[in-house]
C-alpha positions in Angstrom: 36.6 0.4 15.6 39.1 2.6 12.8 42.5 2.3 13.1 44.7 5.5 12.4 47.3 4.0 10.3 45.8 1.2 8.7 48.5 0.9 6.3 50.3 -1.0 8.4 47.8 -3.6 8.8 49.4 -4.8 5.4 52.4 -6.0 7.9 50.5 -8.9 8.7 51.6 -10.6 5.2 54.8 -11.6 6.7 53.1 -14.1 8.6 52.3 -16.1 5.3 56.6 -16.8 4.9 56.9 -17.3 8.7 54.4 -19.9 8.6 55.5 -21.5 5.4 59.4 -21.4 6.9 57.7 -23.1 10.2 55.9 -25.8 8.2 59.4 -26.7 6.0 61.3 -26.8 9.0 59.1 -29.0 11.3 59.3 -31.6 8.1 63.4 -31.4 8.2 63.9 -31.8 11.9 61.7 -35.2 12.2 64.0 -38.0 13.5 63.6 -41.2 12.2 63.6 -44.8 13.5 63.5 -47.8 11.6 61.3 -50.6 13.3 59.5 -53.9 12.1 56.0 -52.8 12.7 54.1 -50.1 14.3 50.9 -51.6 14.6 51.3 -51.5 18.6 52.6 -48.3 18.7 48.6 -46.9 17.6 47.6 -48.4 21.1 49.4 -45.9 23.2 47.8 -42.4 23.6 50.0 -39.0 22.8 51.4 -37.1 25.5 50.4 -33.8 26.7 53.8 -32.3 25.4 53.3 -33.7 22.0 49.7 -32.2 21.8 51.1 -28.6 22.7 54.0 -29.0 20.1 53.5 -26.2 18.4 51.6 -24.0 21.0 54.9 -21.8 21.1 54.6 -20.8 17.7 50.8 -20.1 17.8 51.8 -17.9 20.6 54.0 -16.0 18.8 52.0 -15.6 15.8 49.1 -14.4 17.9 51.8 -11.9 19.6 52.8 -10.4 15.9 49.4 -10.2 15.2 48.6 -8.6 17.9 52.0 -6.1 17.9 50.9 -5.1 14.1 47.7 -4.0 14.9 48.5 -1.6 18.0 51.4 -0.4 15.6 48.3 0.5 13.2 46.6 2.6 16.0 43.2 1.2 16.6 41.0 3.6 17.6 37.2 3.8 18.9 35.1 6.7 18.4 32.4 8.4 20.5 29.9 10.4 17.9 26.8 12.7 18.1 25.0 14.5 16.0 22.3 17.8 16.3 19.5 18.3 14.3 17.9 21.8 13.1 15.1 21.5 11.5 13.1 23.9 9.7 9.5 22.4 8.7 6.9 23.4 6.6 3.4 24.1 8.1 0.8 22.5 6.0 -2.8 22.1 6.1 -4.4 19.5 3.6 -8.0 20.8 2.8 -10.2 17.6 1.5 -13.7 18.0 -0.5 -16.0 15.0 1.0 -18.7 16.2 -0.8 -21.3 13.5 -2.2 -19.4 13.5 -5.6 -15.8 12.1 -4.4 -18.0 8.8 -3.8 -17.6 8.2 -7.7 -15.7 5.0 -8.6 -13.3 6.4 -11.7 -10.7 6.0 -8.6 -10.7 2.7 -6.9 -12.6 2.0 -4.7 -13.7 5.6 -5.3 -12.2 9.1 -5.2 -12.6 9.7 -1.3 -11.1 6.5 -0.1 -8.0 7.3 -2.8 -7.6 11.0 -2.1 -7.6 10.1 1.8 -4.8 6.9 1.0 -2.7 8.9 -0.8 -2.7 11.8 2.0 -1.8 9.2 4.4 1.4 8.4 2.4 2.1 12.2 1.8 1.9 12.6 5.6 4.0 9.8 6.6 6.7 10.5 4.5 7.1 14.1 6.1 7.9 13.7 9.9 9.4 16.8 10.3 6.7 19.3 9.5 3.4 21.0 11.0 0.6 19.0 9.4 -3.3 19.7 9.8 -6.2 18.6 8.3 -9.5 20.8 7.1 -12.6 19.0 5.6 -15.3 20.5 3.4 -18.4 20.0 1.7 -21.8 22.2 2.0 -20.0 23.4 5.2 -16.6 23.2 6.8 -15.0 22.4 9.5 -11.3 21.2 10.9 -10.5 17.8 11.7 -7.0 18.3 13.0 -5.2 21.3 13.9 -1.2 21.7 12.6 0.4 18.8 14.5 3.6 16.6 14.6 2.0 13.6 16.1 1.0 12.1 12.3 -0.2 8.6 14.0 -3.6 11.0 15.3 -3.6 12.6 12.1 -3.6 9.1 10.2 -6.0 7.7 12.3 -8.6 11.1 11.2 -7.8 10.7 7.8 -9.1 6.9 8.4 -12.1 8.1 9.9 -13.2 10.5 6.9 -16.7 9.8 5.5 -19.4 10.9 3.5 -22.0 12.4 5.2 -20.2 13.9 8.2 -21.2 17.3 6.9 -24.0 18.8 4.8 -23.4 17.8 1.4 -22.5 20.8 -1.7 -19.0 22.1 -2.3 -18.1 25.1 -1.0 -14.2 25.6 -2.0 -14.4 29.0 -0.7 -15.3 28.3 3.0 -12.9 25.2 3.0 -9.9 27.2 1.4 -10.9 30.2 4.1 -10.7 27.7 7.2 -7.3 26.2 5.6 -6.0 29.6 5.9 -7.2 30.2 9.3 -5.2 27.7 10.4 -2.0 28.9 8.9 -2.6 32.6 9.3 -0.4 32.5 13.2 2.5 30.1 11.9 5.8 31.3 12.3 6.9 28.7 9.8 9.0 30.0 7.0 6.9 28.2 4.8 3.3 27.2 4.9 1.6 25.3 2.3 -2.3 24.6 1.4 -3.2 21.2 -0.6 -6.9 21.8 -1.9 -8.1 18.7 -3.3 -11.9 19.3 -4.7 -13.8 17.7 -7.5 -16.6 19.7 -8.1 -17.5 23.6 -8.5 -18.2 26.0 -6.0 -21.7 25.9 -5.2 -22.2 26.5 -1.3 -20.6 29.4 1.2 -20.5 32.9 1.1 -17.0 32.8 0.4 -15.5 32.8 -3.4 -12.6 31.1 -3.6 -10.9 34.1 -5.0 -11.5 36.2 -2.6 -10.0 33.1 0.1 -7.3 33.0 -2.3 -6.7 36.6 -2.0 -6.5 36.1 2.1 -3.6 33.1 1.7 -2.2 35.5 -0.7 -2.0 38.5 1.9 -0.3 35.7 4.4 1.9 34.4 2.1 0.6 30.7 1.9 1.1 28.8 -1.6 -1.7 26.8 -2.5 -1.1 23.9 -4.5 -5.1 23.2 -6.0 -5.5 19.4 -7.3 -9.0 18.9 -9.4 -10.0 15.3 -9.2 -11.7 13.3 -11.7 -11.5 11.3 -15.2 -13.0 12.6 -18.5 -16.5 11.5 -19.1 -19.4 9.6 -17.5 -18.3 8.3 -14.0 -21.1 6.4 -12.2 -21.8 7.5 -8.4 -23.7 5.3 -6.1 -27.1 6.6 -4.6 -28.5 5.1 -1.7 -32.4 3.9 -2.2 -34.7 2.3 -0.4 -34.0 -0.9 -2.1 -30.0 -0.7 -1.6 -27.2 0.9 -3.3 -28.1 1.9 -6.8 -25.4 3.7 -9.5 -26.3 7.2 -11.1 -24.3 8.0 -14.7 -23.0 11.6 -14.3 -20.5 13.6 -16.3 -17.3 14.5 -15.1 -16.9 17.9 -15.8 -15.9 21.1 -13.5 -14.8 24.5 -13.6 -10.6 24.0 -13.6 -10.8 28.1 -14.3 -11.0 29.0 -10.3 -8.7 26.3 -9.1 -6.2 27.5 -11.7 -6.5 31.1 -10.3 -6.0 30.0 -7.1 -2.8 28.5 -7.6 -1.9 31.4 -10.1 -2.4 34.1 -7.1 -0.7 32.3 -4.2 2.5 31.3 -6.1 1.3 27.4 -5.9 0.5 25.0 -9.0 -2.8 23.5 -10.3 -3.1 19.3 -10.7 -5.5 17.7 -12.8 -5.8 13.9 -11.0 -8.0 11.7 -13.5 -6.7 8.3 -11.3 -4.9 6.6 -8.6 -2.1 6.5 -10.3 -1.8 10.3 -11.6 -2.9 11.5 -7.6 0.0 9.6 -6.1 2.7 11.3 -9.1 1.0 14.6 -7.7 1.6 14.5 -4.0 5.2 13.3 -4.6 5.8 16.4 -7.1 4.7 18.8 -4.1 6.7 16.7 -1.7 9.7 17.7 -3.6 8.7 21.2 -4.7 8.2 21.7 -0.6 11.5 20.1 0.8 11.6 20.6 4.6 15.5 22.1 5.8 17.7 20.2 7.9 20.5 21.4 9.4 23.1 18.6 11.0 26.1 19.2 12.7 28.2 15.8 13.5 30.7 15.6 16.5 33.3 12.9 16.7 35.4 12.0 19.3 38.3 9.3 19.0 40.0 6.8 21.8 43.3 5.4 21.6 43.0 1.6 21.9 46.3 0.4 20.7 47.5 0.3 24.6 45.6 -3.2 24.9 46.8 -4.9 21.9 50.2 -3.8 22.5 49.8 -5.5 26.2 48.1 -8.7 25.2 50.7 -9.0 22.6 53.9 -8.5 24.9 51.8 -11.1 27.6 51.9 -13.6 24.7 55.3 -13.2 23.6 56.5 -13.5 27.5 54.4 -16.6 27.9 55.6 -17.9 24.7 59.1 -17.7 25.9 58.9 -18.9 29.2 56.5 -22.1 28.2 59.5 -22.8 25.4 62.3 -22.6 28.2 60.2 -25.0 30.6 57.8 -27.0 29.9 58.2 -27.6 26.2 61.6 -27.1 25.9 63.8 -29.1 23.8 66.8 -31.1 24.3 69.2 -31.2 21.5 
């Protein structure tokens, strides 16, 4: 409920002197009668007329309030909006090779990457997002979809060993490009996350980047891994053992891929840094939303005016009949 002339509501302040005047006159009009004692009068109950003594004044005050509200022109509104969204098509290409089990992230690189990627997916409800996995080979875990609940479930099902081991960055990127090359979206993006050097596959990372460049696809590359030695768990006949390995890889191809396609290269050394990288990409790749709002107002003053008029009529009727004062 809104008011066309809300300034008229200040007229309600006039009720303050009216109520003050009424109380003052009430005390001045009290009649007095001297009697020896009033202890027996307390046993008599008040009559209905005494109980309703102030009813006319209350009715008048309510009538004034309703009339002032009517003058302020209360209005109800019926509003609706239409949204035109220009989403972005995004494919996340995720490395799931054995080195992604290194525990320099919490609990390891792979689980940290899954968690942060899920947060990114859920923060972009208007975009088509797909998922490509790669290790020694590559396959599409989820094609482009706006059903992000399904996508999150597929993310959660990722585990090491789904693909033979190795790091085929070129294959993973080429597969992601294949998912986007027919896209009609004005903005097409690949987020490529890996922690190793390309050592498998028939497609070189730079060749895959040239494909992305041809189709106008931006590639943001993320190199995952802290500096120095890291612990990598290895399953043995006597249980899980840890092997220390140097956390080092050639960042040059990832930088070149990003530069060729108009993207950007990032290095994530811990969970917090990885999360901030996805947040930065989120800010750089904003979905465009065009919103048109419509608002139709309906006048509601008549019901308040009628209610005020009825209360005035009732007040006059009660004052001059049932509660009529005889001088």
